Every structure is written in structure tokens, then in C-alpha cells.
C-alpha positions as CSV (number, residue, x, y, z in Angstrom):
1,X,0.0,0.0,0.0
2,X,2.9,2.3,0.7
3,X,4.3,1.5,-2.8
4,X,0.9,2.2,-4.4
5,X,0.7,5.5,-2.5
6,X,4.0,6.5,-4.0
7,X,3.1,5.3,-7.5
8,X,-0.2,7.2,-7.6
9,X,1.7,10.3,-6.3
10,X,4.1,10.0,-9.2
11,X,1.3,10.1,-11.8
12,X,-0.5,12.9,-10.1
13,X,-3.5,11.0,-8.7
14,X,-3.1,12.5,-5.3
15,X,-6.5,11.5,-3.8
16,X,-5.9,7.9,-4.6
17,X,-2.4,8.1,-3.3
18,X,-3.6,9.6,0.0
19,X,-6.2,6.8,0.3
20,X,-3.5,4.1,0.0
21,X,-1.1,6.1,2.2
22,X,-3.6,6.4,5.0
23,X,-4.6,2.8,4.7
24,X,-0.9,1.8,5.0
25,X,-0.6,4.1,8.0
26,X,-3.6,2.5,9.7
27,X,-2.3,-1.0,9.0
28,X,1.2,-0.1,10.2
29,X,-0.2,1.2,13.5
30,X,-2.3,-2.0,13.9
31,X,0.7,-4.3,13.5
32,X,3.2,-1.9,15.2
33,X,5.4,-1.7,12.1
34,X,7.4,1.4,13.0
35,X,9.5,1.8,9.8
36,X,6.4,1.3,7.7
37,X,4.5,3.9,9.7
38,X,7.4,6.4,9.2
39,X,7.3,5.7,5.4
40,X,3.6,6.3,5.4
41,X,3.9,9.6,7.1
42,X,6.7,10.6,4.7
43,X,4.7,9.6,1.6
44,X,1.6,11.4,2.8
45,X,3.7,14.4,3.5
46,X,5.1,14.5,0.0
47,X,1.5,14.4,-1.5
48,X,0.4,17.3,0.7
49,X,3.6,19.1,-0.4
50,X,2.7,18.6,-4.1
51,X,-0.9,19.8,-3.3
52,X,0.5,23.0,-1.7
53,X,-0.8,22.0,1.7
54,X,2.4,22.9,3.6
55,X,1.0,22.7,7.2
56,X,-0.2,19.1,6.7
57,X,3.0,18.2,4.9
58,X,5.1,19.5,7.8
59,X,2.9,17.7,10.3
60,X,3.5,14.4,8.6
61,X,7.2,15.0,8.0
62,X,7.7,15.7,11.7
63,X,5.8,12.6,12.6
64,X,8.0,10.5,10.4
65,X,11.1,12.2,11.8
66,X,10.1,11.4,15.4
67,X,9.7,7.7,14.6
68,X,12.9,7.5,12.7
69,X,14.8,9.1,15.6
70,X,13.3,6.4,17.9
71,X,14.4,3.7,15.4
72,X,17.9,5.1,15.5
73,X,18.0,4.9,19.3
74,X,16.9,1.3,19.1
75,X,19.5,0.5,16.4
76,X,22.2,2.1,18.4
77,X,21.3,-0.1,21.4
78,X,21.4,-3.2,19.2
79,X,24.6,-2.1,17.5
80,X,23.3,-3.4,14.1
81,X,25.3,-1.3,11.6
82,X,22.8,-1.8,8.8
83,X,19.9,-0.7,10.9
84,X,21.9,2.3,12.2
85,X,22.7,3.4,8.6
86,X,19.0,2.8,7.5
87,X,17.7,4.9,10.4
88,X,20.2,7.7,9.8
89,X,19.2,7.7,6.1
90,X,15.5,8.1,7.0
91,X,16.3,10.9,9.4
92,X,18.3,12.8,6.8
93,X,15.5,12.4,4.3
94,X,13.1,13.8,6.8
95,X,15.3,16.8,7.4
96,X,15.6,17.4,3.6
97,X,11.8,17.2,3.2
98,X,11.2,19.6,6.0
99,X,13.7,21.9,4.4
100,X,11.8,21.8,1.2
101,X,8.6,23.0,2.9
102,X,10.4,25.8,4.7
103,X,11.9,26.8,1.3
104,X,8.4,26.8,-0.3
105,X,7.2,29.0,2.6
106,X,10.0,31.5,2.1
107,X,11.6,30.6,5.5
108,X,15.2,30.4,4.1
109,X,16.9,30.2,7.5
110,X,14.8,27.2,8.6
111,X,15.3,25.6,5.2
112,X,19.1,26.0,5.5
113,X,19.0,24.7,9.1
114,X,17.4,21.5,7.9
115,X,19.4,21.1,4.7
116,X,22.6,21.4,6.7
117,X,21.3,18.8,9.2
118,X,20.6,16.4,6.3
119,X,24.1,17.1,4.8
120,X,25.8,16.3,8.1
121,X,24.1,12.9,8.3
122,X,24.7,12.0,4.7
123,X,28.4,12.8,5.3
124,X,28.4,10.5,8.4
125,X,27.1,7.6,6.3
126,X,29.2,8.6,3.2
127,X,26.2,8.7,0.8
128,X,28.0,10.8,-1.8
129,X,25.0,11.3,-4.2
130,X,22.9,12.6,-1.3
131,X,25.7,14.8,-0.2
132,X,25.8,16.4,-3.6
133,X,22.0,16.7,-3.7
134,X,22.2,18.6,-0.3
135,X,24.8,21.0,-1.8
136,X,22.3,21.7,-4.6
137,X,19.5,22.4,-2.1
138,X,21.8,24.6,0.0
139,X,23.0,26.5,-3.1
140,X,19.4,27.2,-4.2
141,X,18.7,28.8,-0.8
142,X,21.8,31.0,-0.9
143,X,20.9,31.9,-4.5
144,X,17.4,33.0,-3.4
145,X,19.0,35.0,-0.6
146,X,21.1,36.8,-3.2
147,X,24.4,35.3,-1.9
148,X,25.7,34.2,-5.3
149,X,29.2,33.4,-4.0
150,X,27.9,30.8,-1.5
151,X,25.5,29.5,-4.1
152,X,28.2,28.9,-6.6
153,X,30.5,27.4,-4.0
154,X,27.8,24.7,-3.2
155,X,26.9,24.1,-6.9
156,X,30.6,23.5,-7.8
157,X,31.0,21.2,-4.8
158,X,28.0,19.2,-6.1
159,X,29.5,19.0,-9.6
160,X,32.8,17.5,-8.3
161,X,30.9,14.7,-6.6
162,X,28.4,14.1,-9.4
163,X,31.3,13.8,-11.9
164,X,33.1,11.3,-9.6
165,X,29.9,9.2,-9.5
166,X,29.2,9.6,-13.2
167,X,25.7,10.9,-12.3
168,X,25.0,13.0,-15.3
169,X,21.5,14.1,-14.4
170,X,22.8,15.8,-11.2
171,X,25.7,17.3,-13.1
172,X,23.3,18.8,-15.7
173,X,21.2,20.3,-12.9
174,X,24.2,21.9,-11.3
175,X,25.4,23.3,-14.7
176,X,21.9,24.9,-15.2
177,X,21.9,26.5,-11.8
178,X,25.4,27.9,-12.3
179,X,24.4,29.2,-15.8
180,X,21.3,30.9,-14.3
181,X,23.5,32.8,-11.8
182,X,25.9,34.0,-14.5
183,X,23.0,35.0,-16.7
184,X,21.5,37.1,-13.8
185,X,24.9,38.7,-13.4
186,X,25.0,39.5,-17.1
187,X,28.0,37.3,-17.6
188,X,26.5,35.9,-20.7
189,X,29.5,34.1,-22.1
190,X,29.9,32.1,-18.9
191,X,26.2,31.4,-18.8
192,X,26.3,30.0,-22.3
193,X,29.3,27.8,-21.5
194,X,27.4,26.1,-18.6
195,X,24.0,25.9,-20.5
196,X,25.7,24.2,-23.4
197,X,27.6,21.9,-21.1
198,X,24.2,21.0,-19.5
199,X,22.6,20.5,-22.9
200,X,25.4,18.1,-24.0
201,X,25.0,16.1,-20.8
202,X,21.3,15.8,-21.2
203,X,21.7,14.7,-24.9
204,X,24.0,12.0,-23.7
205,X,21.3,10.7,-21.3
206,X,18.3,11.3,-23.6
207,X,16.7,13.6,-21.1
208,X,14.2,15.3,-23.5
209,X,12.5,17.4,-20.8
210,X,15.9,18.7,-19.7
211,X,16.9,19.3,-23.3
212,X,13.8,21.5,-23.7
213,X,14.8,23.5,-20.7
214,X,18.4,23.9,-22.0
215,X,17.3,25.2,-25.4
216,X,15.1,27.8,-23.7
217,X,17.8,28.8,-21.3
218,X,20.2,29.3,-24.2
219,X,17.6,31.2,-26.1
220,X,17.0,33.6,-23.2
221,X,20.7,34.4,-23.1
222,X,20.8,35.1,-26.8
223,X,17.8,37.4,-26.3
224,X,19.7,39.4,-23.6
225,X,22.6,39.6,-26.1
226,X,20.1,41.0,-28.7
227,X,20.7,38.0,-31.0
228,X,16.9,37.8,-31.7
229,X,17.0,35.3,-34.6
230,X,19.2,32.9,-32.7
231,X,17.1,33.3,-29.6
232,X,13.9,32.5,-31.4
233,X,15.6,29.5,-33.1
234,X,16.5,28.0,-29.7
235,X,13.1,28.7,-28.2
236,X,11.4,27.0,-31.1
237,X,13.6,24.0,-30.6
238,X,12.5,24.0,-26.9
239,X,8.8,24.3,-27.9
240,X,9.0,21.4,-30.4
241,X,10.5,19.0,-27.8
242,X,8.1,20.2,-25.1
243,X,5.1,19.6,-27.4
244,X,6.6,16.2,-28.3
245,X,6.7,15.0,-24.7
246,X,3.6,17.0,-23.5
247,X,5.4,19.0,-20.9
248,X,3.0,21.9,-20.2
249,X,5.4,23.9,-18.0
250,X,8.1,23.9,-20.7
251,X,5.5,24.7,-23.5
252,X,4.5,27.7,-21.4
253,X,8.1,28.8,-20.9
254,X,8.9,28.4,-24.6
255,X,5.8,30.5,-25.6
256,X,6.9,33.2,-23.1
257,X,10.4,33.4,-24.6
258,X,9.0,33.5,-28.1
259,X,6.6,36.3,-27.2
260,X,9.6,38.3,-25.8
261,X,11.6,37.6,-29.0
262,X,8.9,39.0,-31.2
263,X,8.2,41.9,-28.8
264,X,11.9,43.0,-29.0
265,X,11.9,42.5,-32.8
266,X,8.8,44.8,-33.0
267,X,6.6,42.0,-34.3
268,X,3.6,42.8,-32.1
269,X,1.3,40.4,-33.8
270,X,3.6,37.5,-33.2
271,X,4.3,38.6,-29.6
272,X,0.6,38.8,-28.9
273,X,0.0,35.4,-30.5
274,X,2.7,33.7,-28.4
275,X,1.6,35.6,-25.3
276,X,-2.0,34.3,-25.7
């Protein structure tokens, strides 16, 4: 039932997901299955997060965290290294999820507090990918706070680990984040370097949604450089791929970029068409 809860969450059928999550939670309590209960609380929290119900999400994340902390105490008493690692992993995940909610609520200090707590535990258990993921989360908060230096420091730290692991998806995300900072700083050449590096990585993995994002990012930089024809070319590439895979968010962003291109070029009819 926990697995079905997560599966329905992944396809956006949140009501069905909650039904299975709550059924799993009730059963877990009935049979006193602590780790299963913690998973249920976490899954339910993620669904509430996706629905924008942040108070309910936090309530469930904290409930999951409390159980996982109790499981760690039990594992420490038994001395079972596998159980200790598993419990620490669950606690770190809870901290990360709680940080996500505080980020959504604009509470950057609380978000950082929880992301750093997650990072500390991932370092203890030497989970390198999660360490790199934490650096990304921390970098995003610093970027939102306007601290570009700290944001870049964390993004570059994540790239180093992702490249060691050969995790191309994470590498591409970090490249994009760095490119966005440089674009916002009007350092367009550096921005393009990282956006093209991200594009290449995504093409190697066949990440079509990511490719659509990259084309649009590149187009936006060209637009800032007043290279209107090249900007529109890249945005159209993004639109074609977004339509192919049915990614509405990316279709919207491509139309927005195309509207700006035609607006700058003085093509008011085209700008209006894409805006609509």
C-alpha cells in the first residue's frame, strides 16, 4: 500500500495516493510496524507538499522524523550497523523534506538549518550522491537570498561529486543552476558555457525534458545579447520538444520566450500570438 501510494503520487493522482497512504498508515499502527509507519507519514507528507498543503506536509514529516529518531536509538542499542545506517538515512530524508517545505514558505533560515542537518548525516554515512544533492539544495537557498558566492560554491561542490559518481542528471542540474546565476549577473559568455555543457550532458542521457529547458535557457541568453534570430531558433527547438513530450510547463516557458523575442523585434502580432 505504501508503494501504491508513492506510485499514484508519481502520476499525479493525489487523492488515490492519499487513500493508500492512510490505509498503509492504519495498518502499520495496527501491527506496530514502526519503519512502515514512518514511510507512510513521509509519503503522505510528499503528497500534501505537491498539493501545496504545507502545514499538513510538515505535520506528517515531523511525525516521520520522530519515529525515525526512535528507530535510530533502538538501532544504536542493538549495535546493528545496517539498521543504524538505514535509520540515519531516514532521518536525513526527513530533514531534507522539512527543508523543502520551509523553502516553499520562504523561510530560508529554517530551510538551511534542515538542509545542513541532512548534509551532516549524509556525510556520516558517506552517501555521496545525497551529499551532492544537499549541496544543490543549500545552493538554491543561498541563490534565493542573493548570496551568489555561496550558491556557486555549493553548486561547484556538487559537480565535483556528481562527476566522480558519473551521475549525469545531477551534473546537468548543477550546470543549469550555475548558468542561471551567471546570466543574472549579465555574464552571458559564462552562462552560455554552462548551459551548453548542460545540454550536452542531457543529450547523452536522452533527457528530453531537460533538453527543452536547456534550449530555452540558451535562447534567453541570446535574447539578452540582442541576438533575436538565434534566440527565437532556440526557443522554437524547446517548444518542439516540449510539445513532443507533452510538458506543459516547458511549453508555457517556450511561448513566453517566443513572445519576448517577437516583442523585442517589433513583431507585435507574433508577440501577442505567443503571449496568448
